[in-house]
C-alpha positions as a printed NumPy array, in Angstrom:
array([[ -7.278,  29.47 ,   6.595],
       [ -6.037,  28.351,   9.984],
       [ -2.415,  28.901,  10.967],
       [ -0.146,  26.165,   9.655],
       [  1.82 ,  23.703,  11.751],
       [  5.181,  24.488,  13.241],
       [  7.753,  23.073,  10.829],
       [  9.641,  21.566,  13.779],
       [  6.822,  19.271,  14.855],
       [  4.548,  18.478,  11.898],
       [  6.414,  15.284,  11.04 ],
       [  6.284,  14.062,  14.637],
       [  2.575,  14.927,  14.862],
       [  1.886,  13.05 ,  11.625],
       [  3.807,   9.972,  12.776],
       [  2.097,   9.873,  16.182],
       [ -1.356,  10.472,  14.713],
       [ -1.122,   7.632,  12.228],
       [  0.43 ,   5.285,  14.766],
       [ -2.682,   5.946,  16.859],
       [ -5.211,   5.251,  14.094],
       [ -3.344,   2.544,  12.147],
       [ -5.672,  -0.384,  12.912],
       [ -8.862,   1.619,  12.349],
       [ -7.425,   3.217,   9.213],
       [ -6.654,  -0.205,   7.749],
       [-10.186,  -1.424,   8.363],
       [-11.972,   1.711,   7.166],
       [ -9.975,   2.199,   3.956],
       [ -9.361,  -1.412,   2.962],
       [-12.059,  -1.552,   0.271],
       [-12.082,   2.046,  -1.016],
       [-10.594,   1.108,  -4.385],
       [-13.508,  -1.27 ,  -4.927],
       [-15.741,   1.815,  -5.006],
       [-13.492,   4.019,  -7.158],
       [-13.39 ,   2.862, -10.802],
       [-11.801,   6.081, -12.067],
       [ -8.936,   5.735,  -9.604],
       [ -8.453,   2.104, -10.601],
       [ -8.306,   3.225, -14.232],
       [ -5.604,   5.821, -13.555],
       [ -3.589,   3.285, -11.549],
       [ -3.872,   0.865, -14.474],
       [ -2.667,   3.591, -16.847],
       [  0.251,   4.293, -14.53 ],
       [  1.121,   0.576, -14.548],
       [  1.04 ,   0.526, -18.355],
       [  3.394,   3.523, -18.499],
       [  5.839,   1.779, -16.188],
       [  5.763,  -1.374, -18.313],
       [  6.137,   0.422, -21.652],
       [  9.367,   1.96 , -20.36 ],
       [ 10.781,  -1.434, -19.476],
       [  9.446,  -1.951, -15.966],
       [ 11.374,  -1.993, -12.73 ],
       [ 10.757,  -1.203,  -9.067],
       [  7.907,   1.152,  -8.198],
       [  7.65 ,   2.982,  -4.873],
       [  4.422,   3.945,  -3.091],
       [  5.497,   6.896,  -0.94 ],
       [  3.367,   7.481,   2.141],
       [  1.93 ,   4.013,   1.607],
       [ -0.005,   3.854,   4.876],
       [ -1.378,   0.366,   5.404],
       [ -0.322,  -0.712,   1.928],
       [ -3.61 ,  -0.886,   0.061],
       [ -2.292,   0.984,  -3.014],
       [  0.988,  -0.955,  -2.914],
       [ -1.009,  -4.169,  -2.835],
       [ -3.143,  -3.039,  -5.771],
       [ -0.033,  -2.177,  -7.787],
       [  1.267,  -5.672,  -7.089],
       [ -1.99 ,  -7.083,  -8.47 ],
       [ -1.275,  -5.001, -11.588],
       [  1.973,  -6.991, -11.819],
       [  4.279,  -4.151, -10.825],
       [  7.311,  -4.697,  -8.595],
       [  5.89 ,  -2.296,  -6.018],
       [  7.071,  -1.568,  -2.493],
       [  5.936,   0.952,   0.111],
       [  7.494,   3.567,   2.383],
       [  5.746,   5.28 ,   5.276],
       [  6.637,   7.51 ,   8.214],
       [  4.484,   5.667,  10.754],
       [  5.719,   2.408,  12.324],
       [  2.123,   1.516,  13.146],
       [  1.057,   1.87 ,   9.521],
       [  4.038,  -0.162,   8.338],
       [  3.182,  -2.931,  10.805],
       [ -0.389,  -2.998,   9.475],
       [  0.854,  -3.027,   5.866],
       [  3.154,  -5.971,   6.529],
       [  0.331,  -7.821,   8.27 ],
       [ -2.189,  -7.223,   5.479],
       [  0.261,  -7.817,   2.602],
       [  2.666, -10.566,   3.636],
       [  5.7  , -10.954,   1.415],
       [  5.545,  -7.357,   0.124],
       [  8.367,  -4.975,   0.991],
       [  7.446,  -2.093,   3.301],
       [ 10.109,   0.27 ,   4.66 ],
       [  9.974,   2.85 ,   7.418],
       [ 10.996,   6.232,   6.04 ],
       [ 10.019,   9.787,   5.211],
       [  9.231,  11.386,   1.87 ],
       [ 11.223,  14.384,   3.114],
       [ 14.402,  12.278,   2.936],
       [ 13.938,   9.194,   0.785],
       [ 16.647,   6.62 ,   1.391],
       [ 16.78 ,   5.552,  -2.258],
       [ 19.422,   6.114,  -4.906],
       [ 18.821,   8.7  ,  -7.608],
       [ 17.208,   7.28 , -10.776],
       [ 16.634,   3.924,  -9.047],
       [ 12.87 ,   3.475,  -9.48 ],
       [ 10.682,   3.088, -12.554],
       [  7.621,   4.779, -11.079],
       [  6.45 ,   6.65 ,  -7.987],
       [  2.983,   6.99 ,  -6.476],
       [  2.029,   9.469,  -3.747],
       [ -1.641,   8.628,  -3.121],
       [ -3.172,  11.323,  -0.9  ],
       [  0.137,  11.346,   0.962],
       [  1.119,  14.981,   0.319],
       [ -1.944,  16.289,   2.137],
       [ -0.116,  16.826,   5.443],
       [  3.019,  18.411,   3.926],
       [  3.212,  22.187,   4.57 ],
       [  3.434,  24.407,   1.485],
       [  6.993,  25.371,   2.344],
       [  8.105,  21.736,   2.248],
       [  6.379,  20.58 ,  -0.955],
       [  9.177,  21.72 ,  -3.265],
       [ 11.763,  19.838,  -1.227],
       [  9.623,  16.688,  -1.156],
       [  9.161,  16.75 ,  -4.934],
       [ 12.896,  17.264,  -5.391],
       [ 13.397,  13.932,  -3.617],
       [ 11.443,  12.369,  -6.466],
       [ 14.749,  12.433,  -8.349],
       [ 14.801,   8.798,  -7.233],
       [ 12.748,   8.337, -10.424],
       [ 14.499,   7.439, -13.629],
       [ 14.361,  10.148, -16.309],
       [ 11.088,   9.803, -18.193],
       [  9.516,   7.634, -15.498],
       [  5.932,   8.348, -14.386],
       [  4.854,  10.075, -11.178],
       [  1.252,   9.719,  -9.971],
       [ -0.107,  12.122,  -7.352],
       [ -3.519,  12.398,  -5.741],
       [ -4.641,  15.103,  -3.337],
       [ -7.65 ,  16.948,  -1.963],
       [ -8.671,  19.937,  -4.084],
       [ -9.406,  23.279,  -2.437],
       [ -7.872,  26.311,  -0.777],
       [ -8.066,  25.505,   2.926],
       [ -5.737,  24.029,   5.523],
       [ -7.562,  22.657,   8.556],
       [ -6.383,  20.984,  11.727],
       [ -7.735,  17.428,  12.046],
       [ -8.055,  16.43 ,  15.706],
       [-10.081,  13.225,  15.352],
       [-10.419,  10.545,  12.731],
       [-10.65 ,   6.918,  11.68 ],
       [-12.849,   5.503,  14.397],
       [-12.833,   8.601,  16.598],
       [ -9.197,   8.331,  17.664],
       [ -7.27 ,  11.524,  18.474],
       [ -5.096,  13.018,  15.765],
       [ -3.175,  16.228,  15.257],
       [ -2.495,  16.76 ,  11.566],
       [ -3.166,  19.609,   9.194],
       [ -5.001,  18.602,   6.029],
       [ -3.972,  20.866,   3.156],
       [ -6.258,  21.228,   0.146],
       [ -4.664,  22.564,  -3.03 ],
       [ -5.526,  23.593,  -6.562],
       [ -4.183,  21.894,  -9.663],
       [ -2.367,  24.979, -10.92 ],
       [ -0.338,  25.26 ,  -7.707],
       [  0.54 ,  21.579,  -7.756],
       [  1.538,  21.793, -11.42 ],
       [  3.713,  24.835, -10.665],
       [  5.552,  22.91 ,  -7.938],
       [  6.019,  19.944, -10.268],
       [  7.393,  22.152, -13.018],
       [  9.868,  23.714, -10.594],
       [ 10.982,  20.221,  -9.514],
       [ 11.647,  19.113, -13.097],
       [  8.452,  17.257, -13.999],
       [  6.258,  17.525, -17.086],
       [  2.55 ,  17.046, -16.425],
       [  0.874,  14.622, -18.825],
       [ -2.705,  14.826, -17.556],
       [ -4.729,  15.996, -14.58 ],
       [ -8.326,  15.847, -13.475],
       [-10.686,  16.484, -10.59 ],
       [-13.198,  13.899,  -9.461],
       [-15.526,  12.953,  -6.634],
       [-15.394,   9.446,  -5.249],
       [-15.073,   7.325,  -2.132],
       [-11.452,   8.464,  -1.925],
       [-12.237,  12.178,  -1.694],
       [-15.247,  14.457,  -1.91 ],
       [-13.166,  16.531,  -4.329],
       [ -9.984,  14.776,  -5.361],
       [ -7.213,  15.771,  -7.73 ],
       [ -5.176,  13.39 ,  -9.869],
       [ -1.96 ,  14.379, -11.643],
       [  0.095,  12.112, -13.866],
       [  3.524,  13.504, -14.709],
       [  6.942,  12.281, -15.802],
       [ 10.418,  13.164, -14.714],
       [ 12.121,  15.182, -17.411],
       [ 15.625,  14.088, -18.541]])
């Protein structure tokens, strides 16, 4: 495993990197859900869980260019997105006019406690250092008690520095791969009960993890 990022600059590196690749990222990832039926199924299940609990606003944290937010809207959820990168937010607003997209960080969500009916973090924890994951999940207290949380991530044991991506543009972000048991441990510590989890291979990830959990009362 390579040395991890300095905790003082990983957020800035992530923001700058995704500002740089925003346009290419939007183009290259726009149709991934068309090729991922299992992911569409889990998103549909998530939408059903939100509705069965009465519905309400749903936040896509680390929304990037808004493709998951847009899909959740097609599933008739009142979804909005939050992302760290101004460039990604600009692309999201361009590609999904009329949908709410806010600039913000999952390390300090500017939302009231128990104010949302569901939360999705779709491959958006992959750049968060291990030492910050617990704090990030604690911010998921913005969920109402009993509300669903849907996470996806790359499965593995390595952290590697990514210096190029999405059309060959320069980046500087660490990509952290994690095992289900470690993710479940963090969720348990943050007050979540895991309902289901699985590993799959698809256009989204060569080895992807999915966890569906709920915030405990």
